[in-house]
N, C-alpha and C positions, 0 to 999 in steps of 0.2 A: 504494500500500500504506500502510495507516494505521500499523502498527507494523512496524519493520524486523526482519529475522531476528537481527541482533546484539543488538537490544533484547530479543527473546524469550529468547535465551540468557542474558542478564544477569538478567532476571526469574526464570528457572528456577533459576539458581544462588543467587539471594537467597532464593527460596522453600525450596530444599533446605537451605540453611544455617540458615534460620529454624526449620524443623522440627527439625533436629539440636540447635540451641541450646535450644529449648523442652523437648525430651526430656531434655537434660542438666540443665536447671534443675530439672525435677521430680525427677530422680534425686538431685540434691544436696540438695533440700529435704526429701524424705521417705525417702530411702534409709536403711535401718537403723531407722527409726521404725515402719514398717509391714511387713507380710509382703511377700514378693517378688511374689506374685500381685496384691496390691493396688497395688503400685508399678507393675507392668506395665500394669494397668488404667488407672491415673491417667495414665501416659505416653501411652497410646493415646487417651484422652479429650482430653487437652490438645492432642495433635498433630492430632486430627481437627478440633477447634475452630479451631486455627491454620490448617489447610489451608482450611477454609471461609472464614475471614477473608481469607486471601490470594486466594482465588477471587473474593470480592466486590470486593477492591481492584483486581484485574486487570480484572474486568468494568467497573468504574467508569472506569478509565483508558481502556479501549477505547471505551466509549460517549462519553466526553468528547472523545476525539480524532476519533471519527466525526462528532460534532456540529460540531466545529470545522472539519473538512474539508468538510462540507456547506455551511457558511456562507461559505467562501472562494469568490470568483468563479473560474471556470475560466480557465486560462492558455493 
């Protein structure tokens, strides 16, 4: 197995906390300056961008480990 189940749980916790923090940052930056609907839209857009970035990072980590595992001689 390339990525262990405990590692997957850790990555999932980091991803969820990252999304929460990004939503909170947007709320603190624009809360009260724009309408509530605009704030919710901005939070959604930023969280979607963050989720896409997290997905690309997870994919990259998987591909790098897979390539490293293929280069190691069998034991």
